[in-house]
PyMOL Python script that loads the backbone (N, CA, C, O; Angstrom):
from pymol import cmd

cmd.read_pdbstr("""\
ATOM      1  N   MET A   1    -151.862  49.987   3.724  1.00  0.00           N
ATOM      2  CA  MET A   1    -152.071  50.208   2.713  1.00  0.00           C
ATOM      3  C   MET A   1    -152.183  51.930   2.863  1.00  0.00           C
ATOM      4  O   MET A   1    -151.955  52.545   1.821  1.00  0.00           O
ATOM      5  N   ILE A   2    -152.429  52.527   3.762  1.00  0.00           N
ATOM      6  CA  ILE A   2    -152.065  53.979   3.117  1.00  0.00           C
ATOM      7  C   ILE A   2    -150.901  54.509   3.420  1.00  0.00           C
ATOM      8  O   ILE A   2    -150.874  55.728   3.250  1.00  0.00           O
ATOM      9  N   GLN A   3    -149.626  53.883   3.930  1.00  0.00           N
ATOM     10  CA  GLN A   3    -148.393  53.548   4.030  1.00  0.00           C
ATOM     11  C   GLN A   3    -147.919  53.419   2.546  1.00  0.00           C
ATOM     12  O   GLN A   3    -147.132  54.170   1.971  1.00  0.00           O
ATOM     13  N   TYR A   4    -148.509  52.393   2.074  1.00  0.00           N
ATOM     14  CA  TYR A   4    -147.953  52.428   0.766  1.00  0.00           C
ATOM     15  C   TYR A   4    -148.188  53.524  -0.419  1.00  0.00           C
ATOM     16  O   TYR A   4    -147.324  53.962  -1.178  1.00  0.00           O
ATOM     17  N   LEU A   5    -149.975  53.951  -0.379  1.00  0.00           N
ATOM     18  CA  LEU A   5    -150.054  55.343  -1.203  1.00  0.00           C
ATOM     19  C   LEU A   5    -149.426  56.450  -0.485  1.00  0.00           C
ATOM     20  O   LEU A   5    -149.661  57.329  -1.314  1.00  0.00           O
ATOM     21  N   ASN A   6    -149.014  56.841   0.131  1.00  0.00           N
ATOM     22  CA  ASN A   6    -148.421  57.774   0.984  1.00  0.00           C
ATOM     23  C   ASN A   6    -146.653  57.513   0.281  1.00  0.00           C
ATOM     24  O   ASN A   6    -146.174  58.448  -0.360  1.00  0.00           O
ATOM     25  N   ILE A   7    -146.044  56.572   0.420  1.00  0.00           N
ATOM     26  CA  ILE A   7    -144.829  55.986  -0.592  1.00  0.00           C
ATOM     27  C   ILE A   7    -145.259  56.704  -2.064  1.00  0.00           C
ATOM     28  O   ILE A   7    -145.005  57.842  -2.459  1.00  0.00           O
ATOM     29  N   LEU A   8    -145.862  55.818  -2.599  1.00  0.00           N
ATOM     30  CA  LEU A   8    -146.187  56.221  -4.295  1.00  0.00           C
ATOM     31  C   LEU A   8    -146.210  58.069  -4.522  1.00  0.00           C
ATOM     32  O   LEU A   8    -145.530  58.838  -5.200  1.00  0.00           O
ATOM     33  N   LEU A   9    -147.287  58.230  -3.634  1.00  0.00           N
ATOM     34  CA  LEU A   9    -147.534  59.688  -3.603  1.00  0.00           C
ATOM     35  C   LEU A   9    -145.780  60.199  -3.668  1.00  0.00           C
ATOM     36  O   LEU A   9    -145.393  60.455  -4.808  1.00  0.00           O
ATOM     37  N   ASN A  10    -144.801  60.344  -2.610  1.00  0.00           N
ATOM     38  CA  ASN A  10    -143.826  60.820  -2.607  1.00  0.00           C
ATOM     39  C   ASN A  10    -143.198  60.693  -3.659  1.00  0.00           C
ATOM     40  O   ASN A  10    -142.964  61.732  -4.278  1.00  0.00           O
ATOM     41  N   GLY A  11    -142.661  59.257  -4.278  1.00  0.00           N
ATOM     42  CA  GLY A  11    -142.285  59.043  -5.403  1.00  0.00           C
ATOM     43  C   GLY A  11    -142.367  59.930  -6.446  1.00  0.00           C
ATOM     44  O   GLY A  11    -141.391  60.332  -7.080  1.00  0.00           O
ATOM     45  N   ARG A  12    -143.570  60.262  -6.650  1.00  0.00           N
ATOM     46  CA  ARG A  12    -144.417  60.623  -7.672  1.00  0.00           C
ATOM     47  C   ARG A  12    -143.784  62.231  -7.784  1.00  0.00           C
ATOM     48  O   ARG A  12    -143.246  62.643  -8.811  1.00  0.00           O
ATOM     49  N   LEU A  13    -143.969  63.138  -6.409  1.00  0.00           N
ATOM     50  CA  LEU A  13    -143.306  63.988  -5.984  1.00  0.00           C
ATOM     51  C   LEU A  13    -142.048  64.897  -6.575  1.00  0.00           C
ATOM     52  O   LEU A  13    -141.794  65.984  -7.094  1.00  0.00           O
ATOM     53  N   ALA A  14    -141.402  63.566  -6.081  1.00  0.00           N
ATOM     54  CA  ALA A  14    -140.143  63.568  -6.601  1.00  0.00           C
ATOM     55  C   ALA A  14    -139.988  63.671  -7.233  1.00  0.00           C
ATOM     56  O   ALA A  14    -139.130  64.543  -7.378  1.00  0.00           O
ATOM     57  N   LYS A  15    -140.434  63.111  -8.341  1.00  0.00           N
ATOM     58  CA  LYS A  15    -140.155  62.749  -9.787  1.00  0.00           C
ATOM     59  C   LYS A  15    -140.429  64.376 -10.563  1.00  0.00           C
ATOM     60  O   LYS A  15    -139.650  64.824 -11.404  1.00  0.00           O
ATOM     61  N   MET A  16    -141.375  64.936 -10.205  1.00  0.00           N
ATOM     62  CA  MET A  16    -141.880  66.099 -10.579  1.00  0.00           C
ATOM     63  C   MET A  16    -141.370  67.313 -10.308  1.00  0.00           C
ATOM     64  O   MET A  16    -141.546  68.403 -10.851  1.00  0.00           O
ATOM     65  N   GLU A  17    -140.572  66.902  -9.197  1.00  0.00           N
ATOM     66  CA  GLU A  17    -139.453  68.268  -8.935  1.00  0.00           C
ATOM     67  C   GLU A  17    -137.820  67.928  -9.292  1.00  0.00           C
ATOM     68  O   GLU A  17    -136.937  68.779  -9.396  1.00  0.00           O
ATOM     69  N   GLU A  18    -137.666  66.553  -9.441  1.00  0.00           N
ATOM     70  CA  GLU A  18    -136.729  66.561 -10.167  1.00  0.00           C
ATOM     71  C   GLU A  18    -136.909  67.082 -12.168  1.00  0.00           C
ATOM     72  O   GLU A  18    -135.865  67.315 -12.777  1.00  0.00           O
ATOM     73  N   ARG A  19    -138.001  67.167 -12.764  1.00  0.00           N
ATOM     74  CA  ARG A  19    -138.040  67.460 -13.970  1.00  0.00           C
ATOM     75  C   ARG A  19    -138.116  68.917 -14.170  1.00  0.00           C
ATOM     76  O   ARG A  19    -137.722  69.533 -15.161  1.00  0.00           O
ATOM     77  N   GLY A  20    -138.885  69.579 -12.697  1.00  0.00           N
ATOM     78  CA  GLY A  20    -138.574  71.445 -12.685  1.00  0.00           C
ATOM     79  C   GLY A  20    -137.498  71.472 -12.453  1.00  0.00           C
ATOM     80  O   GLY A  20    -137.177  72.533 -12.987  1.00  0.00           O
ATOM     81  N   ALA A  21    -136.264  70.911 -11.848  1.00  0.00           N
ATOM     82  CA  ALA A  21    -134.959  71.176 -11.879  1.00  0.00           C
ATOM     83  C   ALA A  21    -134.197  71.335 -13.257  1.00  0.00           C
ATOM     84  O   ALA A  21    -133.583  72.282 -13.747  1.00  0.00           O
ATOM     85  N   THR A  22    -134.507  69.867 -13.760  1.00  0.00           N
ATOM     86  CA  THR A  22    -133.894  70.025 -14.737  1.00  0.00           C
ATOM     87  C   THR A  22    -134.155  71.029 -16.034  1.00  0.00           C
ATOM     88  O   THR A  22    -133.418  71.523 -16.888  1.00  0.00           O
ATOM     89  N   ALA A  23    -135.362  71.072 -15.793  1.00  0.00           N
ATOM     90  CA  ALA A  23    -135.894  72.341 -16.870  1.00  0.00           C
ATOM     91  C   ALA A  23    -135.510  73.482 -16.675  1.00  0.00           C
ATOM     92  O   ALA A  23    -135.472  74.231 -17.651  1.00  0.00           O
ATOM     93  N   VAL A  24    -135.143  73.935 -15.493  1.00  0.00           N
ATOM     94  CA  VAL A  24    -134.482  75.187 -15.199  1.00  0.00           C
ATOM     95  C   VAL A  24    -132.797  74.986 -15.678  1.00  0.00           C
ATOM     96  O   VAL A  24    -132.137  75.842 -16.269  1.00  0.00           O
ATOM     97  N   GLU A  25    -132.361  73.756 -15.293  1.00  0.00           N
ATOM     98  CA  GLU A  25    -130.872  73.629 -15.857  1.00  0.00           C
ATOM     99  C   GLU A  25    -130.615  73.499 -17.237  1.00  0.00           C
ATOM    100  O   GLU A  25    -129.559  73.919 -17.708  1.00  0.00           O
ATOM    101  N   TYR A  26    -131.393  73.010 -17.863  1.00  0.00           N
ATOM    102  CA  TYR A  26    -131.681  73.521 -19.507  1.00  0.00           C
ATOM    103  C   TYR A  26    -131.605  74.982 -19.963  1.00  0.00           C
ATOM    104  O   TYR A  26    -130.779  75.620 -20.615  1.00  0.00           O
ATOM    105  N   GLY A  27    -133.158  75.370 -19.185  1.00  0.00           N
ATOM    106  CA  GLY A  27    -132.472  76.699 -19.087  1.00  0.00           C
ATOM    107  C   GLY A  27    -131.455  77.494 -19.404  1.00  0.00           C
ATOM    108  O   GLY A  27    -131.245  78.004 -20.504  1.00  0.00           O
ATOM    109  N   LEU A  28    -130.793  77.601 -18.382  1.00  0.00           N
ATOM    110  CA  LEU A  28    -129.214  77.940 -17.663  1.00  0.00           C
ATOM    111  C   LEU A  28    -128.186  77.681 -19.013  1.00  0.00           C
ATOM    112  O   LEU A  28    -127.365  78.502 -19.423  1.00  0.00           O
ATOM    113  N   LEU A  29    -128.479  76.150 -19.672  1.00  0.00           N
ATOM    114  CA  LEU A  29    -127.426  76.097 -20.353  1.00  0.00           C
ATOM    115  C   LEU A  29    -128.036  76.988 -21.663  1.00  0.00           C
ATOM    116  O   LEU A  29    -127.161  77.578 -22.298  1.00  0.00           O
ATOM    117  N   VAL A  30    -129.083  77.117 -22.026  1.00  0.00           N
ATOM    118  CA  VAL A  30    -129.199  77.386 -23.399  1.00  0.00           C
ATOM    119  C   VAL A  30    -129.169  78.904 -23.023  1.00  0.00           C
ATOM    120  O   VAL A  30    -128.497  79.388 -23.934  1.00  0.00           O
ATOM    121  N   ALA A  31    -129.521  79.904 -22.198  1.00  0.00           N
ATOM    122  CA  ALA A  31    -128.882  81.402 -21.598  1.00  0.00           C
ATOM    123  C   ALA A  31    -127.378  81.236 -22.083  1.00  0.00           C
ATOM    124  O   ALA A  31    -127.093  81.869 -23.099  1.00  0.00           O
ATOM    125  N   LEU A  32    -126.412  80.500 -21.517  1.00  0.00           N
ATOM    126  CA  LEU A  32    -125.076  80.623 -21.468  1.00  0.00           C
ATOM    127  C   LEU A  32    -124.450  80.155 -22.840  1.00  0.00           C
ATOM    128  O   LEU A  32    -123.290  80.443 -23.134  1.00  0.00           O
ATOM    129  N   ILE A  33    -125.250  79.443 -23.640  1.00  0.00           N
ATOM    130  CA  ILE A  33    -124.783  79.176 -24.807  1.00  0.00           C
ATOM    131  C   ILE A  33    -125.081  80.499 -26.214  1.00  0.00           C
ATOM    132  O   ILE A  33    -124.489  80.689 -27.276  1.00  0.00           O
ATOM    133  N   ALA A  34    -126.245  81.184 -25.575  1.00  0.00           N
ATOM    134  CA  ALA A  34    -126.744  81.998 -26.531  1.00  0.00           C
ATOM    135  C   ALA A  34    -125.693  83.015 -25.904  1.00  0.00           C
ATOM    136  O   ALA A  34    -125.386  83.854 -26.751  1.00  0.00           O
ATOM    137  N   ALA A  35    -125.154  83.175 -24.895  1.00  0.00           N
ATOM    138  CA  ALA A  35    -124.608  84.594 -24.419  1.00  0.00           C
ATOM    139  C   ALA A  35    -122.944  84.336 -24.830  1.00  0.00           C
ATOM    140  O   ALA A  35    -122.174  85.296 -24.869  1.00  0.00           O
ATOM    141  N   VAL A  36    -122.617  83.333 -25.044  1.00  0.00           N
ATOM    142  CA  VAL A  36    -121.090  82.823 -26.030  1.00  0.00           C
ATOM    143  C   VAL A  36    -121.235  82.883 -27.113  1.00  0.00           C
ATOM    144  O   VAL A  36    -120.270  83.300 -27.753  1.00  0.00           O
ATOM    145  N   ILE A  37    -122.470  82.513 -27.857  1.00  0.00           N
ATOM    146  CA  ILE A  37    -122.408  83.159 -29.108  1.00  0.00           C
ATOM    147  C   ILE A  37    -122.563  84.296 -29.802  1.00  0.00           C
ATOM    148  O   ILE A  37    -122.173  84.639 -30.918  1.00  0.00           O
ATOM    149  N   ILE A  38    -123.686  85.243 -28.318  1.00  0.00           N
ATOM    150  CA  ILE A  38    -123.642  86.995 -29.012  1.00  0.00           C
ATOM    151  C   ILE A  38    -121.910  87.479 -28.599  1.00  0.00           C
ATOM    152  O   ILE A  38    -121.313  88.173 -29.422  1.00  0.00           O
ATOM    153  N   ALA A  39    -121.364  87.156 -27.600  1.00  0.00           N
ATOM    154  CA  ALA A  39    -119.804  87.560 -27.585  1.00  0.00           C
ATOM    155  C   ALA A  39    -119.040  87.485 -28.888  1.00  0.00           C
ATOM    156  O   ALA A  39    -118.568  88.454 -29.483  1.00  0.00           O
ATOM    157  N   ALA A  40    -118.969  86.099 -29.294  1.00  0.00           N
ATOM    158  CA  ALA A  40    -118.120  85.674 -30.310  1.00  0.00           C
ATOM    159  C   ALA A  40    -118.540  86.639 -31.477  1.00  0.00           C
ATOM    160  O   ALA A  40    -117.623  87.135 -32.132  1.00  0.00           O
ATOM    161  N   VAL A  41    -119.900  86.966 -31.815  1.00  0.00           N
ATOM    162  CA  VAL A  41    -120.446  87.818 -32.758  1.00  0.00           C
ATOM    163  C   VAL A  41    -120.149  88.955 -32.841  1.00  0.00           C
ATOM    164  O   VAL A  41    -120.257  89.574 -33.899  1.00  0.00           O
ATOM    165  N   ILE A  42    -119.835  89.329 -32.054  1.00  0.00           N
ATOM    166  CA  ILE A  42    -119.714  90.750 -31.343  1.00  0.00           C
ATOM    167  C   ILE A  42    -118.014  91.014 -31.349  1.00  0.00           C
ATOM    168  O   ILE A  42    -117.574  92.044 -31.860  1.00  0.00           O
ATOM    169  N   LEU A  43    -117.169  90.071 -30.782  1.00  0.00           N
ATOM    170  CA  LEU A  43    -115.972  89.853 -30.999  1.00  0.00           C
ATOM    171  C   LEU A  43    -115.486  89.761 -32.433  1.00  0.00           C
ATOM    172  O   LEU A  43    -114.319  90.131 -32.556  1.00  0.00           O
ATOM    173  N   LEU A  44    -115.959  89.445 -33.319  1.00  0.00           N
ATOM    174  CA  LEU A  44    -115.226  88.864 -34.503  1.00  0.00           C
ATOM    175  C   LEU A  44    -116.081  89.319 -35.727  1.00  0.00           C
ATOM    176  O   LEU A  44    -115.740  89.088 -36.887  1.00  0.00           O
ATOM    177  N   GLY A  45    -117.369  90.071 -35.332  1.00  0.00           N
ATOM    178  CA  GLY A  45    -118.097  90.263 -36.311  1.00  0.00           C
ATOM    179  C   GLY A  45    -117.332  90.944 -37.431  1.00  0.00           C
ATOM    180  O   GLY A  45    -117.448  90.505 -38.575  1.00  0.00           O
ATOM    181  N   ASN A  46    -116.448  92.134 -37.136  1.00  0.00           N
ATOM    182  CA  ASN A  46    -115.440  92.956 -38.006  1.00  0.00           C
ATOM    183  C   ASN A  46    -114.628  92.419 -39.028  1.00  0.00           C
ATOM    184  O   ASN A  46    -114.534  92.718 -40.218  1.00  0.00           O
ATOM    185  N   LYS A  47    -113.784  91.158 -38.004  1.00  0.00           N
ATOM    186  CA  LYS A  47    -113.105  90.220 -38.550  1.00  0.00           C
ATOM    187  C   LYS A  47    -114.097  89.528 -40.064  1.00  0.00           C
ATOM    188  O   LYS A  47    -113.944  89.792 -41.256  1.00  0.00           O
ATOM    189  N   LEU A  48    -114.836  88.834 -39.564  1.00  0.00           N
ATOM    190  CA  LEU A  48    -115.947  88.456 -40.566  1.00  0.00           C
ATOM    191  C   LEU A  48    -116.114  88.553 -41.838  1.00  0.00           C
ATOM    192  O   LEU A  48    -115.935  87.903 -42.868  1.00  0.00           O
ATOM    193  N   ASP A  49    -116.638  89.879 -41.361  1.00  0.00           N
ATOM    194  CA  ASP A  49    -117.212  90.967 -42.354  1.00  0.00           C
ATOM    195  C   ASP A  49    -116.001  91.290 -43.418  1.00  0.00           C
ATOM    196  O   ASP A  49    -116.162  91.292 -44.639  1.00  0.00           O
ATOM    197  N   ASP A  50    -114.604  91.597 -42.661  1.00  0.00           N
ATOM    198  CA  ASP A  50    -113.302  91.956 -43.630  1.00  0.00           C
ATOM    199  C   ASP A  50    -113.110  90.799 -44.333  1.00  0.00           C
ATOM    200  O   ASP A  50    -112.430  91.171 -45.290  1.00  0.00           O
ATOM    201  N   ALA A  51    -113.299  89.589 -44.448  1.00  0.00           N
ATOM    202  CA  ALA A  51    -112.737  88.150 -44.845  1.00  0.00           C
ATOM    203  C   ALA A  51    -113.555  88.003 -45.665  1.00  0.00           C
ATOM    204  O   ALA A  51    -113.138  87.932 -46.821  1.00  0.00           O
ATOM    205  N   PHE A  52    -115.231  87.879 -45.404  1.00  0.00           N
ATOM    206  CA  PHE A  52    -116.074  87.556 -46.341  1.00  0.00           C
ATOM    207  C   PHE A  52    -116.006  88.709 -47.833  1.00  0.00           C
ATOM    208  O   PHE A  52    -116.240  88.409 -49.004  1.00  0.00           O
ATOM    209  N   GLY A  53    -115.670  89.843 -47.357  1.00  0.00           N
ATOM    210  CA  GLY A  53    -115.592  90.838 -48.150  1.00  0.00           C
ATOM    211  C   GLY A  53    -114.478  91.118 -49.338  1.00  0.00           C
ATOM    212  O   GLY A  53    -114.498  91.647 -50.449  1.00  0.00           O
ATOM    213  N   LYS A  54    -113.583  90.533 -48.574  1.00  0.00           N
ATOM    214  CA  LYS A  54    -112.387  89.908 -49.864  1.00  0.00           C
ATOM    215  C   LYS A  54    -112.614  88.646 -50.598  1.00  0.00           C
ATOM    216  O   LYS A  54    -112.115  88.286 -51.664  1.00  0.00           O
ATOM    217  N   VAL A  55    -113.182  88.238 -50.081  1.00  0.00           N
ATOM    218  CA  VAL A  55    -113.297  87.072 -50.901  1.00  0.00           C
ATOM    219  C   VAL A  55    -114.452  87.336 -51.716  1.00  0.00           C
ATOM    220  O   VAL A  55    -114.468  86.691 -52.764  1.00  0.00           O
ATOM    221  N   ASN A  56    -115.502  88.174 -51.502  1.00  0.00           N
ATOM    222  CA  ASN A  56    -116.437  88.790 -52.377  1.00  0.00           C
ATOM    223  C   ASN A  56    -115.772  89.250 -53.734  1.00  0.00           C
ATOM    224  O   ASN A  56    -116.112  88.959 -54.880  1.00  0.00           O
ATOM    225  N   SER A  57    -114.672  90.093 -53.273  1.00  0.00           N
ATOM    226  CA  SER A  57    -114.144  90.643 -54.439  1.00  0.00           C
ATOM    227  C   SER A  57    -113.379  90.142 -55.052  1.00  0.00           C
ATOM    228  O   SER A  57    -113.418  90.408 -56.253  1.00  0.00           O
ATOM    229  N   SER A  58    -112.609  89.451 -54.707  1.00  0.00           N
ATOM    230  CA  SER A  58    -112.014  88.470 -55.714  1.00  0.00           C
ATOM    231  C   SER A  58    -112.678  87.367 -56.147  1.00  0.00           C
ATOM    232  O   SER A  58    -111.850  86.832 -56.885  1.00  0.00           O
ATOM    233  N   LEU A  59    -113.629  86.711 -56.150  1.00  0.00           N
ATOM    234  CA  LEU A  59    -114.539  86.143 -57.157  1.00  0.00           C
ATOM    235  C   LEU A  59    -115.242  87.261 -58.022  1.00  0.00           C
ATOM    236  O   LEU A  59    -115.589  87.099 -59.192  1.00  0.00           O
ATOM    237  N   GLY A  60    -115.430  88.590 -57.176  1.00  0.00           N
ATOM    238  CA  GLY A  60    -116.048  89.053 -58.671  1.00  0.00           C
ATOM    239  C   GLY A  60    -115.283  89.933 -59.419  1.00  0.00           C
ATOM    240  O   GLY A  60    -115.830  90.881 -59.982  1.00  0.00           O
ATOM    241  N   GLY A  61    -113.988  89.728 -59.507  1.00  0.00           N
ATOM    242  CA  GLY A  61    -112.874  90.150 -60.342  1.00  0.00           C
ATOM    243  C   GLY A  61    -112.011  89.308 -60.618  1.00  0.00           C
ATOM    244  O   GLY A  61    -111.049  89.618 -61.321  1.00  0.00           O
TER     245      GLY A  61
END
""", "prot")
cmd.dss("prot")
cmd.show_as("cartoon", "prot")
cmd.util.cbc("prot")
cmd.orient("prot")
């Protein structure tokens, strides 16, 4: 009986460790996506501003 309870406890602990690892992986993924978005905005910011400025001036005139 004690061995059975030990097996159940070890199974639960393994699932808890997997949840922690999954949370860390998702956190790293979110950080990577945020870094890519920030880099894209920095690199393409002026070009997008110019493009929207041209569209705005053609619609206004």
